[in-house]
C-alpha positions as CSV (number, residue, x, y, z in Angstrom):
1,M,121.1,30.4,37.7
2,T,123.9,28.1,38.4
3,I,126.4,27.4,35.9
4,S,128.9,24.5,36.7
5,L,132.3,25.6,35.8
6,E,133.6,21.9,36.3
7,K,131.3,20.7,33.7
8,I,131.7,23.5,31.2
9,S,135.7,23.0,31.8
10,K,135.2,19.3,30.6
11,I,133.0,20.2,27.7
12,I,135.5,22.9,26.5
13,S,138.5,20.3,27.0
14,E,136.9,17.5,25.1
15,K,135.9,20.1,22.3
16,M,139.5,21.6,22.0
17,G,141.3,18.3,22.7
18,D,143.3,20.4,25.7
19,K,143.0,20.5,29.4
20,I,140.8,23.4,30.2
21,Q,140.2,24.5,33.8
22,I,137.7,27.3,34.3
23,I,138.2,29.1,37.4
24,E,136.2,32.5,37.2
25,C,132.9,33.3,35.6
26,K,132.3,37.0,35.4
27,P,128.8,38.6,34.2
28,L,129.1,40.8,31.1
29,L,126.6,43.5,29.9
30,G,124.1,41.4,27.9
31,G,121.0,41.9,25.9
32,H,117.4,42.0,26.4
33,E,117.0,38.1,25.6
34,A,120.3,36.5,27.1
35,E,122.8,36.7,29.7
36,S,126.5,37.0,28.8
37,F,129.7,35.7,30.8
38,K,133.5,35.9,30.5
39,L,135.0,32.5,31.4
40,T,138.8,32.4,32.4
41,D,140.7,29.2,32.8
42,K,143.7,28.8,35.1
43,N,146.3,29.8,32.5
44,G,144.5,33.1,31.7
45,K,142.8,31.7,28.5
46,K,139.1,33.5,27.9
47,F,136.0,32.1,26.8
48,F,132.7,33.7,26.1
49,L,129.3,32.1,27.4
50,K,125.9,33.0,26.4
51,Q,122.7,31.9,28.3
52,V,119.1,32.6,27.2
53,K,117.4,34.4,30.2
54,Q,115.5,32.0,32.5
55,K,112.2,33.6,31.9
56,S,109.2,31.1,32.2
57,Y,108.4,31.9,28.3
58,Y,111.8,30.6,27.2
59,K,111.6,27.6,29.6
60,L,108.6,26.7,27.3
61,R,110.2,27.2,24.2
62,P,113.7,25.8,24.5
63,E,113.6,24.5,20.8
64,Q,113.5,28.1,19.8
65,S,116.6,29.0,22.0
66,I,118.7,25.9,20.1
67,C,117.9,27.6,17.0
68,W,119.1,30.9,17.9
69,F,122.3,29.6,19.0
70,L,123.0,27.1,16.4
71,L,122.6,30.0,13.8
72,S,125.0,32.4,16.0
73,D,127.5,29.4,16.3
74,A,127.4,28.8,12.4
75,M,127.6,32.5,11.7
76,M,130.6,32.7,13.9
77,R,132.3,30.0,12.3
78,S,131.9,31.1,8.8
79,S,133.4,34.6,9.8
80,P,137.2,35.2,8.9
81,V,137.2,38.0,11.6
82,S,135.5,36.4,14.4
83,S,136.6,34.1,17.1
84,D,135.8,30.4,16.6
85,G,132.3,29.2,18.0
86,L,132.9,26.1,20.1
87,G,129.2,25.2,19.9
88,V,126.0,25.1,21.7
89,V,125.6,23.5,25.3
90,I,122.5,22.1,26.6
91,Q,122.1,21.5,30.4
92,N,119.4,19.0,31.5
93,G,119.6,18.8,35.2
94,N,123.0,18.2,36.2
95,N,124.2,16.8,32.7
96,Y,125.9,19.1,30.1
97,H,125.6,18.0,26.4
98,L,127.6,19.7,23.4
99,L,125.5,19.6,20.4
100,P,127.0,18.8,17.0
101,S,127.7,21.7,14.9
102,L,126.1,22.3,11.6
103,N,127.0,23.3,8.3
104,S,126.3,23.4,4.7
105,E,127.0,19.4,4.2
106,S,124.7,18.6,7.2
107,E,121.8,16.3,6.8
108,V,119.0,16.8,9.3
109,F,116.3,14.1,10.2
110,H,113.7,13.7,12.8
111,L,113.2,10.0,14.0
112,Q,109.6,9.2,15.4
113,N,107.5,6.2,16.3
114,F,105.2,5.1,13.6
115,E,101.9,3.2,14.5
116,E,100.4,0.3,12.7
117,L,98.2,2.6,10.4
118,S,95.8,2.4,7.5
119,E,97.5,2.4,4.0
120,K,96.2,5.6,3.0
121,N,96.5,8.9,4.9
122,Y,93.4,11.2,5.4
123,W,94.2,13.6,2.5
124,E,94.2,10.5,-0.1
125,T,91.0,9.3,1.5
126,L,89.3,12.9,0.9
127,N,90.8,13.1,-2.7
128,S,89.2,9.6,-3.5
129,R,85.7,10.9,-2.6
130,K,85.2,13.7,-5.3
131,N,82.3,12.1,-6.7
132,K,80.5,11.2,-3.3
133,E,77.3,13.0,-2.8
134,D,76.1,12.5,0.7
135,V,77.6,12.5,4.1
136,S,77.1,8.9,5.5
137,E,76.9,7.8,9.5
138,E,80.5,6.5,8.9
139,D,81.7,9.7,7.5
140,I,80.0,11.5,10.8
141,K,81.6,8.9,13.1
142,E,85.0,9.7,11.1
143,T,84.8,13.4,12.0
144,Q,84.1,12.6,15.5
145,G,87.2,10.6,15.9
146,I,89.3,13.1,14.3
147,A,87.8,16.1,16.1
148,N,88.5,14.1,19.4
149,L,92.1,13.5,18.3
150,L,92.8,17.1,17.8
151,F,91.0,18.3,21.1
152,S,93.2,15.5,22.9
153,I,96.2,17.5,21.6
154,H,94.8,21.0,22.5
155,N,93.7,19.7,25.9
156,T,97.2,18.5,26.9
157,S,97.9,19.6,30.4
158,R,101.0,21.8,30.8
159,N,101.9,24.4,33.2
160,L,101.9,27.6,30.9
161,G,102.7,30.2,33.6
162,D,101.2,33.6,34.3
163,E,99.0,35.9,32.0
164,E,102.0,37.6,30.9
165,T,103.6,34.3,29.6
166,K,100.7,33.2,28.2
167,N,99.9,36.2,26.2
168,R,103.7,36.2,25.0
169,L,103.6,32.4,23.8
170,Y,99.9,33.1,22.1
171,N,101.3,36.3,20.4
172,D,104.4,34.0,19.2
173,S,101.9,31.5,17.6
174,L,100.2,34.3,15.5
175,Y,103.6,35.7,14.5
176,S,104.7,32.3,13.4
177,V,101.7,32.4,10.9
178,F,104.0,34.9,9.0
179,T,107.4,33.6,10.0
180,A,107.5,29.8,10.7
181,Q,109.9,28.7,8.3
182,D,109.1,31.7,6.0
183,L,106.3,30.0,4.4
184,F,103.9,33.0,4.3
185,F,106.5,34.9,2.4
186,F,107.9,32.1,0.5
187,F,104.5,31.3,-0.9
188,L,103.5,35.0,-1.4
189,H,106.6,35.5,-3.6
190,T,106.0,32.5,-5.9
191,F,103.0,34.6,-7.6
192,P,104.3,36.2,-10.8
193,E,103.4,39.7,-12.1
194,N,101.1,38.2,-14.7
195,H,99.2,36.0,-12.3
196,P,95.5,36.3,-13.3
197,F,93.9,37.0,-9.8
198,M,97.0,37.3,-7.3
199,P,99.6,39.2,-9.0
200,P,102.0,41.2,-6.3
201,M,100.2,44.4,-6.6
202,R,97.4,42.7,-4.6
203,H,99.7,41.3,-1.9
204,G,99.8,44.3,0.1
205,G,96.0,44.6,0.5
206,Y,95.9,40.7,1.3
207,T,98.9,41.0,4.0
208,A,97.0,43.9,5.6
209,E,93.7,42.1,6.0
210,M,95.9,39.5,8.0
211,I,97.9,42.1,10.0
212,K,94.4,43.7,11.1
213,L,93.2,40.3,12.4
214,F,96.5,39.8,14.2
215,H,95.8,43.1,16.0
216,K,92.4,42.2,16.8
217,F,93.4,38.8,18.1
218,K,96.5,39.3,20.0
219,D,97.0,39.1,23.8
220,S,94.5,36.5,23.8
221,G,96.3,34.1,25.9
222,K,93.5,32.6,27.7
223,R,92.9,30.6,24.4
224,L,96.6,29.2,24.7
225,R,96.9,25.5,24.0
226,T,99.3,22.8,22.9
227,L,99.3,22.6,19.3
228,H,100.2,20.0,16.4
229,G,101.3,22.7,14.1
230,D,100.7,20.9,10.8
231,F,97.5,19.2,11.3
232,W,96.2,18.2,8.0
233,G,95.4,15.1,6.0
234,T,98.5,14.0,5.1
235,N,99.8,13.6,8.8
236,V,96.5,12.0,10.0
237,Y,95.9,8.1,9.7
238,Q,93.4,5.6,11.0
239,K,94.8,2.7,13.1
240,K,93.4,-0.6,12.5
241,D,91.6,-0.5,15.6
242,G,89.6,2.4,14.0
243,S,91.0,5.2,16.1
244,W,93.1,8.0,14.6
245,Y,96.6,9.1,14.9
246,A,98.8,12.0,13.9
247,I,102.3,12.3,12.7
248,D,104.9,14.9,12.1
249,Y,104.3,17.7,14.9
250,S,106.0,20.8,13.5
251,R,106.2,24.6,13.4
252,I,104.2,26.0,16.2
253,P,104.2,24.0,19.6
254,L,101.8,26.3,21.4
255,G,99.1,29.2,20.6
256,E,95.8,29.3,19.0
257,P,94.0,26.3,18.6
258,G,92.5,28.0,15.2
259,I,95.8,27.4,13.6
260,D,95.2,23.8,13.5
261,I,91.7,24.1,13.0
262,A,92.3,26.2,9.8
263,S,94.9,23.8,8.4
264,W,92.3,21.0,8.8
265,I,89.2,22.8,7.4
266,A,91.2,24.5,4.5
267,Q,91.1,20.7,3.0
268,Y,87.3,20.7,2.9
269,L,87.1,24.5,1.6
270,W,89.5,23.8,-1.1
271,L,87.8,20.6,-2.3
272,Y,84.5,22.1,-2.1
273,H,85.7,24.9,-4.6
274,E,87.7,22.6,-6.8
275,T,84.7,20.1,-7.4
276,K,81.9,22.3,-6.5
277,N,80.5,19.2,-4.5
278,K,78.6,20.1,-1.5
279,Y,79.8,17.0,0.1
280,F,83.0,18.5,1.2
281,R,81.1,21.6,2.9
282,Q,78.9,19.2,4.6
283,L,81.7,17.1,5.7
284,G,84.0,20.1,7.0
285,E,80.7,21.7,8.7
286,E,80.4,18.3,10.5
287,F,83.8,18.4,11.7
288,L,83.4,22.0,13.0
289,K,80.2,21.1,14.8
290,Q,82.1,18.3,16.4
291,Y,85.1,20.1,17.5
292,E,83.0,22.9,18.9
293,K,80.8,20.5,20.8
294,I,84.0,18.5,22.2
295,S,85.9,21.7,23.1
296,G,83.1,24.1,24.1
297,D,85.0,26.7,21.8
298,K,82.2,28.9,20.3
299,D,84.6,31.3,19.0
300,I,86.9,28.9,16.8
301,R,85.3,30.0,13.6
302,I,86.5,33.5,14.4
303,F,89.9,32.7,15.4
304,S,90.6,30.4,12.5
305,S,90.2,33.3,10.2
306,F,93.6,34.8,10.6
307,P,95.8,31.5,9.8
308,L,93.4,30.7,6.7
309,G,95.4,33.6,5.1
310,L,98.4,31.5,5.1
311,L,96.6,28.5,3.8
312,G,94.8,30.4,1.0
313,L,98.4,31.0,-0.5
314,I,99.5,27.6,-0.2
315,Y,96.6,25.8,-1.8
316,I,96.8,27.9,-4.9
317,S,100.6,28.5,-4.8
318,P,102.3,28.4,-8.6
319,Y,105.2,26.8,-6.7
320,L,103.2,23.8,-5.6
321,Y,100.3,23.9,-8.1
322,P,101.2,25.7,-11.4
323,D,97.8,24.6,-13.1
324,R,95.8,26.4,-10.2
325,T,94.9,29.7,-12.1
326,G,91.4,28.9,-13.2
327,P,88.0,30.0,-11.8
328,N,87.7,27.3,-9.1
329,S,91.0,28.5,-7.6
330,K,89.8,32.1,-7.8
331,S,86.7,31.4,-5.9
332,F,88.7,29.7,-3.4
333,L,90.9,32.8,-2.9
334,D,87.8,35.0,-3.0
335,N,86.3,33.0,-0.2
336,I,89.7,33.2,1.9
337,L,89.8,37.1,1.4
338,K,86.0,37.1,2.6
339,I,87.1,35.3,5.6
340,L,89.9,37.7,6.4
341,K,87.8,40.7,6.1
342,N,84.9,39.6,7.9
343,G,87.2,37.8,10.8
344,K,85.2,34.6,10.7
345,F,85.2,31.5,8.9
346,T,82.4,31.1,6.0
347,W,81.8,28.8,3.0
348,E,81.3,31.4,0.4
């Protein structure tokens, strides 16, 4: 690795409002994930520099490295017994950029393009069909378009490295089902002691079923794909030309395609149990068939079972839906638990 002392000097000078000229960069004993260096300027002032190790795994997940270091910087600045954190630096080619520091007053936005779209997102469209009985030709065409959209995301060409790298990236996506934005544990903890069918005493068994599937599926790096990360109806729109469009990519950039499939199929599964209308089962089954045909992935019903454990909690969470405590919600969760135990998606 090459560190430009001239450009690091410029970054530090601008940050400190003082002329700093780094003349020495000495390696220090580092950790498993990062390299550490001591920088010395011409007047003897010392600085500490840390860099994520240049493994191919980290090159494919630079956003994760930024999160680590922004957290470290914020912790250092808030500690009364630490040296001041000067910030997080990104090197893109020959250019060095200092990221703004974050604090409790910071507001965070993500700016995206937004195509000319239909007024309703797909989730709104689905909910307007609760009394529909039969899947139409137009519905089938719709599922084909969405399956094509999702496969085009999954089929994005990227150099994902060797087998070891693929396995690590793949496993990271499975970890993220539990840890991404703490959603799994957050929603698990929203169920009170007196919940009628998901009290805390059942959480251990539920989680254990997911952990069993994790160990069953891990190291399946050959299945690694580019993901959307939050592929469900509120993030999918139809353009005026009839094609489909996804917004708000988030949480999991690479991993098991069943994670996206689970997010999508959970909508139909919930509406099927909520309404007892077989239309949603038929529509969801049509989508699965279309995706299997387009992708050639005959195991997608198996690998989508694990992430459905998270979706099961979200759809009946008292935090989001305090009224979902009746028999339809229970049948939905029972269905999810059966999926986890069998390791394969099923409608009952």
